[in-house]
MARVEX-153245 format. One record per atom (N, C-alpha, C, O, CB): residue in three letters; x, z, y. Coordinates in steps of 0.02 Angstrom, whole numbers, plus 50000, padded with zeros to 5 digits. Glycine has a CB too. Layout:
REM MARVEX-153245
ALAXZY;...
END
This chain:
REM MARVEX-153245
MET500354999849937;MET499984999950000;MET500464999750066;MET500925003750073;MET499525006450001;THR500324995350107;THR500714995650168;THR500485000850217;THR499965004150209;THR500704989150200;ALA500905001550272;ALA500775006250321;ALA500165004650359;ALA499805009250379;ALA501345006950364;ALA499994998250372;ALA499384996150410;ALA498794997350369;ALA498264998950396;ALA499404988850432;GLU498844996450296;GLU498234998450250;GLU498045005150252;GLU497455006950253;GLU498354997150180;SER498675009850251;SER498555016650249;SER498215019450312;SER497845024350307;SER499175020050237;ASP498345016350371;ASP498035017950433;ASP497355016050442;ASP497015018250488;ASP498385015350484;LEU497115011450394;LEU496425008750407;LEU495895013850405;LEU495455013950448;LEU496245003550359;PRO495905018450352;PRO495335023650355;PRO495305028350417;PRO494765030450438;PRO495375028250293;ALA495915029950447;ALA496015033550509;ALA495675029350563;ALA495295032050604;ALA496785034750523;ARG495815022950564;ARG495515019150618;ARG494765019050616;ARG494415020450664;ARG495765012350618;ARG494535017250553;ARG493805017550546;ARG493465024050570;ARG492965024050605;ARG493635016550476;LEU493805029850547;LEU493555036250570;LEU493565037050638;LEU493095040050666;LEU493905041450543;ALA494115034350675;ALA494105035450748;ALA493525031250784;ALA493275033150837;ALA494795033450778;ILE493355025650753;ILE492885021250781;ILE492195024950772;ILE491785025550817;ILE492905013850745;HIS492125027550705;HIS491525030950693;HIS491395036850743;HIS490825037750765;HIS491535033450622;GLU491895040750760;GLU491865046250801;GLU491825044650874;GLU491725049150915;GLU492415050250788;ALA491895038850892;ALA491945036850962;ALA491245038750995;ALA490725037150967;ALA492115028850970;ARG491265041751045;ARG490625044851080;ARG490485039951137;ARG490925037851175;ARG490745052951110;LEU489845038451141;LEU489635035251209;LEU489175040051243;LEU489185040251305;LEU489265028151201;PHE488765044051208;PHE488265048851240;PHE488545055451231;PHE488765057551177;PHE487545048451210;ALA488515059051291;ALA488785066351289;ALA488295070751266;ALA488475075851235;ALA489025068851356;SER487675069551277;SER487125073851254;SER486905072751180;SER486945067151155;SER486525072851300;ALA486675077951146;ALA486475077251075;ALA485785073251076;ALA485425073251126;ALA486415084751040;ARG485635069951020;ARG485045066551012;ARG484455071251019;ARG483965069351052;ARG485035063250948;ASP484465077150992;ASP483905081850994;ASP483965086751048;ASP483585091651052;ASP483845085550930;GLU484405085551089;GLU484465090651153;GLU483905091251190;GLU483585086151201;GLU484985088851204;GLN483685097051214;GLN483135098151256;GLN483205094951320;GLN483735095451351;GLN483025105051264;ARG482675091351346;ARG482755088051405;ARG482245091551453;ARG481695093251431;ARG482645080251398;LEU482435092651516;LEU482045095751567;LEU482035091651629;LEU482495087851645;LEU482295102651581;ARG481495092751663;ARG481375089351726;ARG481575094251783;ARG481295099651793;ARG480625087051732;ARG482135091651821;ARG482425095651874;ARG482175095151940;ARG482115089351961;ARG483065094451879;PRO481995100651984;PRO481785099452051;PRO482285095752090;PRO482115092252138;PRO481645105552084;LEU482925096252072;LEU483525092352108;LEU483385084852105;LEU483535081252153;LEU484275093852070;ASP483125082352053;ASP483005075352048;ASP482435073052098;ASP482475067952131;ASP482835073651976;ALA481915077152099;ALA481395076352147;ALA481655076152220;ALA481495071552257;ALA480905081852139;VAL482035080952240;VAL482325080552303;VAL482795074752316;VAL482795071952371;VAL482645086552315;ILE483215072852267;ILE483615066752273;ILE483185060052284;ILE483355055652324;ILE484035066152207;ALA482635059852246;ALA482185053852248;ALA481895053252320;ALA481895048052352;ALA481585054552193;VAL481645059352343;VAL481265058852407;VAL481765057352462;VAL481655052852503;VAL480855065752425;ALA482345061052463;ALA482845059752512;ALA483105052352513;ALA483185049252565;ALA483415064552501;ALA483235049852454;ALA483495042852451;ALA482985038152477;ALA483185033252509;ALA483675040952380;ILE482305039152464;ILE481755034352484;ILE481705035052562;ILE481625030152597;ILE481015036052444;GLY481745041252587;GLY481725042552655;GLY482275038752693;GLY482165035752746;GLY481755049752665;LEU482875039152666;LEU483465035652702;LEU483365028052693;LEU483515024452741;LEU484215037852671;LEU483135025452639;LEU482985018652626;LEU482475015752676;LEU482555010152699;LEU482725018052558;ALA481965019652693;ALA481425017452743;ALA481745018052808;ALA481595013952850;ALA480755021852740;LEU482165022552823;LEU482515022952892;LEU482935017552900;LEU482945014552954;LEU482925029152903;ALA483335015652849;ALA483835009952849;ALA483405002852863;ALA483584998552904;ALA484255009752772;THR482875002452826;THR482504996052835;THR482234995852904;THR482204990252932;THR481914995252783;TRP482035001152937;TRP481765000953003;TRP482304999453055;TRP482204995753103;TRP481425007253019;LEU482895002653043;LEU483415001653093;LEU483864995253083;LEU484114992653133;LEU483855007753092;LEU483964992553021;LEU484404987653008;LEU484094980953000;LEU484474976152995;LEU484764989352951;GLN483394979953000;GLN483104973952996;GLN482744972153061;GLN482484976653094;GLN482664973852940;PRO482724965853080;PRO483054960253046;PRO483804960353044;PRO484104964353080;PRO482854954053075;THR484104956253007;THR484844955952997;THR485154954753067;THR484924950753108;THR485054950052944;ARG485664958253078;ARG486104957553139;ARG486494951153140;ARG486644948153088;ARG486584963353143;GLY486654949253200;GLY486984942553208;GLY487694943353173;GLY487924938553141;GLY487064940353290;PHE488024948953177;PHE488704949353145;PHE488664948253069;PHE489084944853039;PHE489054956253159;GLU488134951253038;GLU488094949952966;GLU487914943252947;GLU488124940852895;GLU487634954152937;ARG487504939852989;ARG487314932852975;ARG487964928552985;ARG488054923752947;ARG486704930453024;SER488374929753029;SER489004926453043;SER489474927552979;SER489784923052950;SER489344929453113;LEU489474933852963;LEU489964935652905;LEU489714931652842;LEU490124928752806;LEU489974944152888;ALA489094931652830;ALA488834928352769;ALA488964920652771;ALA489114917552719;ALA488054929852761;ASP488904917452831;ASP488984910652840;ASP489754908952825;ASP489934904252790;ASP488764908752912;ALA490184913352856;ALA490904912352843;ALA491114912952771;ALA491534909052748;ALA491304917252882;LEU490834917852732;LEU491044918852663;LEU490694913752620;LEU490954912152566;LEU490894926252638;SER490164911152638;SER489864905352601;SER490344899052598;SER490294894852553;SER489184903252637;GLY490774898752643;GLY491234892952647;GLY491824893952609;GLY492274889652615;GLY491434891452716;SER491924898852569;SER492554900652532;SER492604894952478;SER492114891552462;SER492534908552497;PRO493254894152450;PRO493344888952388;PRO492914890652332;PRO492714896352321;PRO494084888852358;ALA492764885652300;ALA492194886452240;ALA492494891252183;ALA492114894752150;ALA491994878452203;TRP493194891352173;TRP493454895252117;TRP493504902752139;TRP493494907252097;TRP494164892552095;LEU493544903852208;LEU493544910352236;LEU492804913452231;LEU492704919352216;LEU493814909952309;HIS492314908652248;HIS491654910952251;HIS491414912952181;HIS491054917752171;HIS491204905752282;ASN491664908752131;ASN491434910252060;ASN491734916552041;ASN491404919952002;ASN491634904752009;LEU492294918652063;LEU492634924552043;LEU492274930652068;LEU492204935752034;LEU493344924452068;TRP492034930052130;TRP491584935752158;TRP490904936452120;TRP490624941752110;TRP491424934452235;VAL490684930452102;VAL489994930552067;VAL490114933551999;VAL489674937151974;VAL489654922952059;ALA490704932251965;ALA490774935251900;ALA490844942651906;ALA490564946351865;ALA491344932351863;GLY491214945151957;GLY491194952351966;GLY490514955051980;GLY490364960451956;GLY491644954252020;TYR490084951752017;TYR489414953752027;TYR488994953751971;TYR488564958051967;TYR489134949952073;ASP489084948951920;ASP488674948451859;ASP488934953651810;ASP488544955951767;ASP488704941151828;VAL489564955651815;VAL489744960451760;VAL489314966551762;VAL489124969251710;VAL490484962751764;LEU489164968751818;LEU488654975251820;LEU488034973751783;LEU487824977851742;LEU488434977451898;ALA487704968151793;ALA487114966351755;ALA487234967151678;ALA486874970451641;ALA486904959151772;LEU487794963851660;LEU487954963451590;LEU488074971051564;LEU487844972951510;LEU488604958651579;LEU488404974751600;LEU488514981851576;LEU487884985851572;LEU487824990051527;LEU488994985551621;ALA487414984951614;ALA486694987651617;ALA486354985951552;ALA486074990251519;ALA486274984551678;VAL486384979351533;VAL486014977251480;VAL486374980351413;VAL486024981951366;VAL485944969351481;LEU486984980951410;LEU487274983151354;LEU487154991151347;LEU487114993851292;LEU488014981151355;ALA487104994051399;ALA486865001251404;ALA486195002451373;ALA486095007051333;ALA486825003451478;VAL485744998251391;VAL485064998351369;VAL485094996851290;VAL484805000551251;VAL484624992951411;VAL485434991651269;VAL485454990351197;VAL485774995651158;VAL485614996551100;VAL485804984051182;ALA486244999351188;ALA486555005251153;ALA486035010851145;ALA486015014151093;ALA487185007951194;THR485625011751194;THR485095016551180;THR484595015051126;THR484295019551096;THR484735017551240;VAL484515008651115;VAL484065006651060;VAL484455007350993;VAL484185010050945;VAL483804999151070;VAL485065004950991;VAL485425004950932;VAL485575012050909;VAL485545013450849;VAL486035001050940;ARG485735016850956;ARG485875024050935;ARG485175027350931;ARG485165033350918;ARG486395028250989;ARG484595024050942;ARG483915027350939;ARG483875033050983;ARG483615038250966;ARG483745029650871;ARG484115032051039;ARG484005037451098;ARG483435034451138;ARG483505030951188;ARG484715038551149;TRP482835036351112;TRP482215033251141;TRP482025036651207;TRP481715033451249;TRP481615033851091;ALA482195043051217;ALA482085046351285;ALA482525042851337;ALA482305041751393;ALA482255054251284;LEU483185041051319;LEU483595037451367;LEU483305030751380;LEU483295028351436;LEU484315036751342;PHE483085027851329;PHE482805020651335;PHE482195020951385;PHE482105016651429;PHE482545017451260;LEU481785026251376;LEU481225026651424;LEU481525027651492;LEU481305024651541;LEU480725032551407;GLN481995031651495;GLN482315032951560;GLN482575027351596;GLN482515026951657;GLN482815037351553;CYS482885022951560;CYS483135016151585;CYS482575011251609;CYS482585007951661;CYS483525012651527;VAL482085011551562;VAL481455006751581;VAL481145009551644;VAL481045005651690;VAL480865006551519;VAL480995015351649;VAL480695017551714;VAL481145017151772;VAL480915015651827;VAL480455024551710;ALA481815018351763;ALA482265017251822;ALA482225009651842;ALA482145008251902;ALA483045019451805;ALA482285004751798;ALA482274997751813;ALA481634995651846;ALA481624991851894;ALA482384993951752;ALA481094998351816;ALA480444996651846;ALA480334999051915;ALA480054995751958;ALA479904999051806;THR480575005651924;THR480485008251995;THR480945004552044;THR480785003452103;THR480635016151999;ALA481555002652014;ALA482024998952063;ALA481734992152082;ALA481834989852139;ALA482754997752029;PHE481354988452032;PHE481044982152049;PHE480484983552100;PHE480444979652148;PHE480764978551984;VAL480084988352097;VAL479594989752144;VAL479834991252210;VAL479554989052260;VAL479204994752122;LEU480404995252214;LEU480684997252280;LEU480974991052312;LEU480864989852372;LEU481245002952272;VAL481354986752273;VAL481564980452303;VAL480994975952330;VAL481074972552381;VAL481944976652253;LEU480434976152297;LEU479844971952313;LEU479594973752380;LEU479484969752425;LEU479294972652261;LEU479494980652383;LEU479234984052444;LEU479674983252503;LEU479474981252557;LEU479144991352432;VAL480274985052491;VAL480804984452546;VAL480864977452579;VAL480904976452639;VAL481494986252518;ALA480864972652528;ALA480964965952549;ALA480324963552587;ALA480394959652634;ALA481124961452488;ARG479744965552569;ARG479104964152603;ARG479174967552670;ARG478994964352719;ARG478454966752562;SER479394973552677;SER479384977052740;SER479884973652787;SER479734972752846;SER479564984552730;ALA480464971652762;ALA480974968752798;ALA480814961452821;ALA481004959552876;ALA481574968952758;GLY480494957552782;GLY480344950652793;GLY479714949052816;GLY479594943752845;GLY480434947152739;GLY479264953852803;GLY478594952352827;GLY478114948552773;GLY477504948452781;GLY478664947852892;ASP478424945752720;ASP478054941852670;ASP478294944652603;ASP478804947952596;ASP478194933752677;TRP477854943152553;TRP478024944652487;TRP478554939852462;TRP478504933852472;TRP477424944452445;VAL479074942552428;VAL479584937352405;VAL479474935252333;VAL479034937652298;VAL480314940252411;SER479864930852313;SER479744927852243;SER480044932752190;SER480434937152206;SER480104920452234;ALA479834931652127;ALA480134935652079;ALA480854934252069;ALA481234938852053;ALA479774935052018;GLU481074928252077;GLU481764926552074;GLU482194930152129;GLU482744932652115;GLU481824918952080;HIS481964930452185;HIS482254934652236;HIS482284942352220;HIS482784945752229;HIS481864933652299;THR481724944752196;THR481654951552185;THR482164953052122;THR482454958452124;THR480864953452170;LEU482294949052073;LEU482704950252020;LEU483404948952037;LEU483844950651997;LEU482514946451966;GLY483554946152092;GLY484254945152115;GLY484594939152080;GLY485214938752081;GLY484684951652102;ILE484234934552051;ILE484504928552020;ILE484534922552064;ILE484764917252042;ILE484114927051962;GLY484304922952125;GLY484314917952173;GLY485024916552203;GLY485474920552192;GLY483844919652225;SER485124910952241;SER485764909552272;SER485754911152342;SER486264910152376;SER485964902552263;GLY485194913552371;GLY485164915452439;GLY485394922352457;GLY485504926552413;GLY484504914652461;VAL485454923652521;VAL485644929952544;VAL485044935052535;VAL484514933752564;VAL485874929452616;ALA485104940752497;ALA484524945252483;ALA484664951552517;ALA485234954052516;ALA484404946452406;TRP484114954452549;TRP484174961452573;TRP483514965152546;TRP482954963152559;TRP484224961552658;PRO483644970652509;PRO484254972652485;PRO484544968752424;PRO484184964452398;PRO484204979352471;ALA485174970052399;ALA485434966052346;ALA485064968452277;ALA485234973652249;ALA486254966952342;ALA484574964652255;ALA484114966152200;ALA484534967252138;ALA484414972052102;ALA483574960352190;GLY485024962952124;GLY485374963152058;GLY485764970052058;GLY485774973452007;GLY485904956452048;ILE486054972052110;ILE486394978352106;ILE485944984052100;ILE486114988852066;ILE486824979352163;THR485324983852132;THR484854989052128;THR484614990252060;THR484594996052038;THR484314987852171;ILE484404985152023;ILE484134986651957;ILE484634988251907;ILE484504992451864;ILE483764981151932;ALA485224985251910;ALA485754987151861;ALA486064993851880;ALA486164997951836;ALA486314981751858;ALA486214995051940;ALA486465001451959;ALA485955007251944;ALA486155012851926;ALA486645001352033;ALA485325005851952;ALA484795011151934;ALA484845013251860;ALA484775019151843;ALA484055008551948;VAL484965008251816;VAL485035009251745;VAL485615013851731;VAL485545018951697;VAL485115002751710;LEU486205011751758;LEU486785015451746;LEU486825022151780;LEU487115026851752;LEU487345011551766;LEU486545022951836;LEU486495030151861;LEU485945034151824;LEU485975040351821;LEU486325030251939;ALA485495030951798;ALA485025035351759;ALA485295038151692;ALA485065043151665;ALA484395031351744;LEU485815034551668;LEU486175036951608;LEU486775040951621;LEU487095043751576;LEU486375031251566;ALA486945041151692;ALA487605044951707;ALA487655051351674;ALA488165052851643;ALA487695046351779;ALA487175055151680;ALA487205062751658;ALA487165063351580;ALA487285068751554;ALA486575067051692;ASP487005057851543;ASP487015058651472;ASP487565054951436;ASP487585055151374;ASP486375056651445;VAL488035051451469;VAL488565047751438;VAL489245051451451;VAL489265055951493;VAL488575040351466;THR489745049651418;THR490385053051420;THR490715051251491;THR490485046951528;THR490845050751356;ALA491215054751503;ALA491605053751567;ALA491875047151575;ALA491865044551630;ALA492155058451572;ALA492135043951519;ALA492425037451519;ALA491915032651531;ALA492035028051570;ALA492785035851458;ALA491345033051501;ALA490795028051515;ALA490505028851584;ALA490345023951618;ALA490225028651463;ARG490425035451606;ARG490195036351677;ARG490715033651726;ARG490495031351779;ARG490065043951692;SER491375033751716;SER491875030551762;SER491825023251760;SER491855019951812;SER492595032351744;LEU491735020651699;LEU491685013451693;LEU491095010751738;LEU491175005951775;LEU491585011551618;GLY490495014151731;GLY489955012151768;GLY490065012451846;GLY489865008251885;GLY489395016251747;THR490455018451862;THR490505018551939;THR490975013251968;THR490875010952025;THR490775025451963;TRP491505011251926;TRP491905006151950;TRP491574999251951;TRP491714995151995;TRP492495006051911;ALA491104997851900;ALA490744991551895;ALA490204991751954;ALA490054986251977;ALA490394990751820;ILE489924997051979;ILE489534996752037;ILE489894995252100;ILE489634991952145;ILE489205002752044;ALA490504997752104;ALA490924996952162;ALA491164989852167;ALA491164986852221;ALA491515001852160;ILE491394986752105;ILE491614980452108;ILE491034975052122;ILE491094970152159;ILE491954979252045;ALA490514976752091;ALA489944971852109;ALA489674972852177;ALA489424967852204;ALA489354972452060;SER489694978752210;SER489524978852279;SER489954975152322;SER489694972152369;SER489494985252303;ALA490624975052312;ALA491074970552349;ALA490994964052333;ALA491004959852379;ALA491734972052339;GLY490914962052268;GLY490774954852253;GLY490174952152277;GLY490164946152290;GLY490784953752186;ALA489634955852284;ALA489034952652313;ALA489124951152386;ALA488884946052411;ALA488424957152304;VAL489494955652421;VAL489614953852495;VAL490074947452495;VAL489884942652529;VAL489974960152538;LEU490624947152462;LEU491084941552465;LEU490844935752437;LEU491104930352453;LEU491684943052435;ALA490344935852392;ALA490034929952363;ALA489434927352411;ALA489074922552396;ALA489764931752289;ALA489364930852468;ALA488774929552514;ALA488094930352481;ALA487614927052501;ALA488824922452542;ARG488044934552430;ARG487404935652402;ARG486984940752446;ARG486374940552444;ARG487494938252330;THR487304944952482;THR486994949952523;THR487444952052580;THR488024949852583;THR486794956052481;THR487214956052621;THR487564958852670;THR487854965552659;THR487644968452609;THR487184958952723;PRO488334968852699;PRO488524975852686;PRO487974980552694;PRO487994985452657;PRO489064977852730;THR487464979952738;THR486924984652742;THR486454982952679;THR486094987352655;THR486524984052816;GLY486464977452657;GLY486014975252595;GLY486304979252537;GLY485904981752498;GLY486044966852577;VAL486904979952530;VAL487234984052473;VAL487084990952489;VAL486914994452441;VAL488044983052465;MET487114993852550;MET486895001252563;MET486205002152543;MET486055007152511;MET486955003552639;ALA485734997652559;ALA484994998052540;ALA484934997952466;ALA484565001852437;ALA484564992152572;ALA485294993652436;ALA485224993052361;ALA485474999352326;ALA485195001152274;ALA485634986852335;LEU485995002952352;LEU486255008152318;LEU485735014552333;LEU485645018952291;LEU487025009352342;LEU485435014652391;LEU484945019552406;LEU484355019252359;LEU484125024252332;LEU484715018752475;ALA484105012652349;ALA483565011752307;ALA483735012952228;ALA483315014952188;ALA483315004752320;ALA484375011552212;ALA484575013152145;ALA484615020952135;ALA484465023152079;ALA485275009752130;VAL484805024952180;VAL484865031652177;VAL484165035052166;VAL484075039552125;VAL485215034052238;ALA483675032552208;ALA482985034552202;ALA482685032952139;ALA482325037152110;ALA482605031652254;ALA482805026652112;ALA482535024352049;ALA482735028151990;ALA482345029551945;ALA482705017752039;SER483435029851992;SER483685033751939;SER483445040851937;SER483365043651883;SER484365033651942;ALA483335043651993;ALA483045050151993;ALA482335050351971;ALA482135055151938;ALA483075053052059;VAL481975045551986;VAL481305044351958;VAL481335043851886;VAL480925046951853;VAL480975038151985;GLY481765040451857;GLY481855039051785;GLY481995046151752;GLY481705047751701;GLY482485033551770;ARG482445050251782;ARG482635056551753;ARG482005061851760;ARG481925066251718;ARG483315059351793;LEU481595060951811;LEU481035065351818;LEU480475063351767;LEU480095067751746;LEU480765065151892;VAL480415057051747;VAL479905055051693;VAL480175056951624;VAL479805059851585;VAL479745047251695;ALA480735055551608;ALA481005056251538;ALA481365063051528;ALA481495065051471;ALA481505050351522;GLY481525066651584;GLY481925072951579;GLY482635071151570;GLY482815065451555;GLY481695077451520;THR483065076451582;THR483725075851573;THR484105081551544;THR483905087251555;THR483975074351630;ALA484615080651509;ALA484985085651484;ALA485645087451527;ALA486105090751503;ALA485135083651416;ALA485645085351585;ALA486235086151631;ALA486405093251639;ALA485965097351653;ALA486125083051700;GLY487025095051630;GLY487195101951642;GLY487035107351595;GLY487115113351605;GLY486925103751697;ARG486775104351538;ARG486535109151482;ARG487025107851425;ARG487165102151406;ARG485745107851457;VAL487285113951396;VAL487765113451344;VAL487415114551275;VAL487085119651266;VAL488335118451355;SER487495109851229;SER487155110351165;SER487565115251119;SER488105117551137;SER487095103151132;ARG487295116651064;ARG487615121351014;ARG488245117850990;ARG488755121150983;ARG487115123050953;GLU488215111450976;GLU488815107450945;GLU489335107150999;GLU489925108050983;GLU488605099650921;GLU489155105951063;GLU489685106051117;GLU490015112851127;GLU490615113351141;GLU489385103951184;ALA489625117951119;ALA489905124651122;ALA490415126451066;ALA490905130051076;ALA489365129451121;LEU490255123651007;LEU490685124450945;LEU491305120350953;LEU491845122350930;LEU490315122350879;GLU491245114850983;GLU491825110650999;GLU492295113551047;GLU492905112851041;GLU491625104251024;LEU491975117151101;LEU492405120151150;LEU492755125851118;LEU493345126851133;LEU492025122351212;LEU492425130051072;LEU492755135651039;LEU493355132350996;LEU493915134850997;LEU492215140050993;ALA493215127050960;ALA493735124050920;ALA494315121650959;ALA494875121550934;ALA493465118450882;GLY494195119851020;GLY494775117451066;GLY495165123851089;GLY495745123351110;GLY494485113051136;LEU494875129651086;LEU495285135851099;LEU495575138651038;LEU495855144151040;LEU494875141151132;GLY495515135150982;GLY495845138250921;GLY495365142350879;GLY495575145150829;GLY496445142850942;ILE494725143050896;ILE494275146850860;ILE493775142550826;ILE493245140950853;ILE493955151650903;SER493935140550764;SER493515135650724;SER493045138350672;SER492525135450658;SER493945131050689;ASP493225143850643;ASP492805146750590;ASP492335151750622;ASP492435157850625;ASP493245150250534;VAL491805148650647;VAL491325153150686;VAL490595152550658;VAL490355147050646;VAL491325151250765;GLN490295157950650;GLN489615158350624;GLN489135160250685;GLN489145165950707;GLN489585163750565;VAL488745155750709;VAL488345157350766;VAL487705160850740;VAL487315158350700;VAL488185150950806;GLN487635167650771;GLN487075171750753;GLN486485171050799;GLN485905171350780;GLN487285178650751;HIS486675169950867;HIS486115169050918;HIS486415164650972;HIS486985165450992;HIS485835176150951;PHE485985159750995;PHE486165154651045;PHE485625154851095;PHE485065153051076;PHE486255147551014;SER485705156751158;SER485205157651201;SER485435155451270;SER486025156051285;SER484975164551199;ARG484995152851315;ARG485095150351381;ARG484815155151429;ARG484245157151421;ARG484795143551391;GLN485175157351481;GLN484905161651526;GLN484615158251588;GLN484765152451599;GLN485405166451543;ALA484195161751631;ALA483835158551680;ALA484295154751733;ALA484055150251767;ALA483395163551713;ASP484965156851739;ASP485415153451788;ASP485805147351758;ASP486215144151791;ASP485925158551814;GLY485625145851685;GLY485915140251657;GLY486505142351615;GLY486755137951578;GLY486095135551709;VAL486775148651615;VAL487295151051574;VAL487115151551501;VAL486575154251487;VAL487505157451599;VAL487545148951449;VAL487355149051382;VAL487725155351357;VAL488315156051371;VAL487535142251343;LEU487385160051318;LEU487695165651288;LEU487625163951214;LEU487085162251188;LEU487355172651309;ILE488205164651180;ILE488245164051104;ILE488495170351074;ILE489045172551090;ILE488705158151082;ASP488115173151032;ASP488295178950992;ASP488465176650920;ASP488035174450881;ASP487705184350993;ALA489135177450906;ALA489425174350843;ALA489915178950808;ALA490065184250835;ALA489785167750861;ARG490165177250750;ARG490665180850720;ARG491195175450693;ARG491065169950669;ARG490355185550664;SER491815178250702;SER492365174250681;SER492455174350610;SER492075177950578;SER492955176150712;GLY492925170950578;GLY493045170650505;GLY493215176950476;GLY493025178450420;GLY493575166050488;ASP493605181450519;ASP493785187850496;ASP493275193750508;ASP493435199650498;ASP494395189350525;GLY492675191850529;GLY492125196150535;GLY492115199450607;GLY491705203850618;GLY492165201350480;GLU492525197650653;GLU492565200450720;GLU491975197250760;GLU491835191250759;GLU493295199050755;ARG491645201950796;ARG491055199650836;ARG491345196450902;ARG491815198850934;ARG490545206050853;LEU490995190450918;LEU491165187250977;LEU490585186051020;LEU490055183850997;LEU491515181150963;LEU490655187451083;LEU490175185751134;LEU490445180351182;LEU490915181751220;LEU489975192151172;VAL490175174751182;VAL490475168751215;VAL489945166951272;VAL489335166751262;VAL490615162251160;LYS490235165651329;LYS489795163551390;LYS490055156751405;LYS490655155851415;LYS489835168651457;VAL489585151451408;VAL489805144551423;VAL489415142751491;VAL488805143451496;VAL489625139151360;VAL489785140551538;VAL489485138951602;VAL489495130951610;VAL490015127651604;VAL489875142751662;GLY488915128551623;GLY488805121051632;GLY488785119351709;GLY488885123451754;GLY488115118551597;ARG488655112751716;ARG488585110551787;ARG488015113051829;ARG488045113251890;ARG488535103451787;ASP487465115051793;ASP486915117551829;ASP487055124251858;ASP486795125651912;ASP486325117751786;VAL487445128451828;VAL487575134851854;VAL487935134151918;VAL487785137651966;VAL487955138951807;ALA488445129351921;ALA488855128251983;ALA488395125652037;ALA488455127852094;ALA489455123251970;GLU487955121052022;GLU487495118552078;GLU487025123552102;GLU486865123752162;GLU487095112552056;GLN486765127952057;GLN486285133052076;GLN486625138052120;GLN486365139752173;GLN485975136452014;ARG487255140752099;ARG487585145152144;ARG487765142752210;ARG487725146352260;ARG488145147352114;ARG487985136252211;ARG488085133152277;ARG487485133252322;ARG487515135252380;ARG488295126052267;ILE486925131152294;ILE486295131352334;ILE486115138352358;ILE485915139052416;ILE485725128752293;LEU486175143552316;LEU486005150252334;LEU486535152452389;LEU486335155952437;LEU486005154952268;ARG487175150652384;ARG487625153152437;ARG487465149352507;ARG487515152052562;ARG488405152152415;GLY487275143252498;GLY487075139052562;GLY486445142152593;GLY486405142652654;GLY486925130952544;TRP485935144452551;TRP485325146952570;TRP485465153652606;TRP485175154952659;TRP484845147552510;ARG485895157852578;ARG486085164652605;ARG486445164452667;ARG486365168752711;ARG486505168452557;SER486855159452673;SER487285158152735;SER486805156152793;SER486985157652849;SER487845152252721;LEU486185152752785;LEU485715151452831;LEU485235157152849;LEU485005157352906;LEU485375146052810;ILE485075161752803;ILE484645166752810;ILE484925173052836;ILE484645175952883;ILE484335167652753;TYR485505175452808;TYR485855181752822;TYR486445180752873;TYR486765175452875;TYR486125184852754;ARG486565185552910;ARG487055185152958;ARG487755185052932;ARG488185181652960;ARG486965190353000;ASP487895189152875;ASP488525189352846;ASP488735182952810;ASP489325181452801;ASP488555194852802;GLY488195178952788;GLY488355172452760;GLY488525172752686;GLY488525167652652;GLY488945169352797;GLY488665179152657;GLY488765179552580;GLY489435176352567;GLY489825175352614;GLY488165175652536;ALA489565174852506;ALA490195171952485;ALA490335165352515;ALA489905161752539;ALA490205171252412;SER490985163952514;SER491265158152549;SER490995151652504;SER490845152252445;SER492125158752553;MET490955146152534;MET490735139852497;MET491395137052462;MET491705132452489;MET490385134052551;ALA491585139752407;ALA492205137652370;ALA492075131052339;ALA491515129352321;ALA492425142752315;LEU492655127052334;LEU492585120552307;LEU492545121052226;LEU492295116652191;LEU493195115952332;ALA492795126152204;ALA492835127152125;ALA492095127052101;ALA491635129052136;ALA493215134752102;ARG492015124552039;ARG491375123652011;ARG491075130151999;ARG490475130752014;ARG491395119751950;VAL491385135151975;VAL491065142051967;VAL491595147451996;VAL491995150351959;VAL490885143651885;PRO491565148352059;PRO492055153152090;PRO491955160452063;PRO491395162852059;PRO491965153252170;GLY492465163652045;GLY492405170252021;GLY492435171051944;GLY492455176751919;GLY491785172852047;ILE492445165551906;ILE492405165551833;ILE493115168551810;ILE493145172051759;ILE492255157851802;GLU493625167351845;GLU494275170251827;GLU494235177551835;GLU494445181251790;GLU494845167451870;ARG493955180051891;ARG493875187851900;ARG493475190951846;ARG493665196251822;ARG493515189651968;GLU492905187751825;GLU492465189851773;GLU492895190351709;GLU492865195451676;GLU491855185051765;ALA493265185451691;ALA493695185951630;ALA494225191251636;ALA494395194251585;ALA494035179051615;LEU494505192751693;LEU495035197751699;LEU494635204451695;LEU494905209151666;LEU495475197051770;ALA494055204951719;ALA493685211451715;ALA493505213151642;ALA493515218851621;ALA493035211151759;THR493335208151607;THR493215208751533;THR493815211051494;THR493775215751455;THR492995201951505;LEU494365207751505;LEU495005209851476;LEU495235217151491;LEU495505220751449;LEU495515205051501;LEU495095218851555;LEU495295226151574;LEU494775230651538;LEU494985235751511;LEU495285227451659;ALA494125229251536;ALA493685233451503;ALA493825234451429;ALA493715239851401;ALA493015231051511;GLU494085229451400;GLU494325229551323;GLU494895234051319;GLU494915238151273;GLU494575222051294;VAL495415233651368;VAL496035237251361;VAL495885245151374;VAL496175249551341;VAL496585234151413;HIS495455246451421;HIS495345253151443;HIS494685255651410;HIS494475261351421;HIS495325253651522;
END
């Protein structure tokens, strides 16, 4: 047996263990008030941008005319960068079907439909007439405001952002950024059209999470065990797994040698909630409470130190 053949099972195992989705298939999904706030704020900003930035300013029209005269090969390059985003969104939806993530599939469908409706309404408000389906879907060759292709594809990727791994989330972010620049350079839209498209995508993705729920910031049992394994604690028997009101996960377990373990896992929701509470306290009370630290969960090191001191003494 050659070295390449001996490495084949390991390669197959690595491919099998490759993860796309960060959340478990049966993970509990909740509707967060934060998504409602994001949706309302994004729609409000989109309405304000439509009122202030339409009709299109002379500078943007001149910029679109200048870019439309670029060489054909360069124009095709920008269009390819613009189309990659749509391809990535389609692949993401297909992945939800292949992996049987039906809640995420519903989330994508709702986000795309909401983005379509928002583009239709904004284009109607900006132009005064109902636009064609080709214009709404962003497959036409004219200058669109907002950039419909970016809106629908970005809404799908943003809706899935909280449920995919960090690598997939980073890939989606870069794809949105490249497509936004490519849309302007290919004279498909204007800079303010990209801004309006991203606002509509943020609002649509938040609506999708509100309808289907989200597991963002919630640590599953399997993820907690993986975190413990990363710390060198692998042989663990979980006796009680509970989530507190502030989002902290408490695990009552026993190690392989029978020692009792009390594990506290802090997710993103905890950091967000504490930041909001500190901001609210700074507005209401004179002392302002704790400082607005940039760390996700400030004070966690002190809590760990206090626990160690209590064990020693």
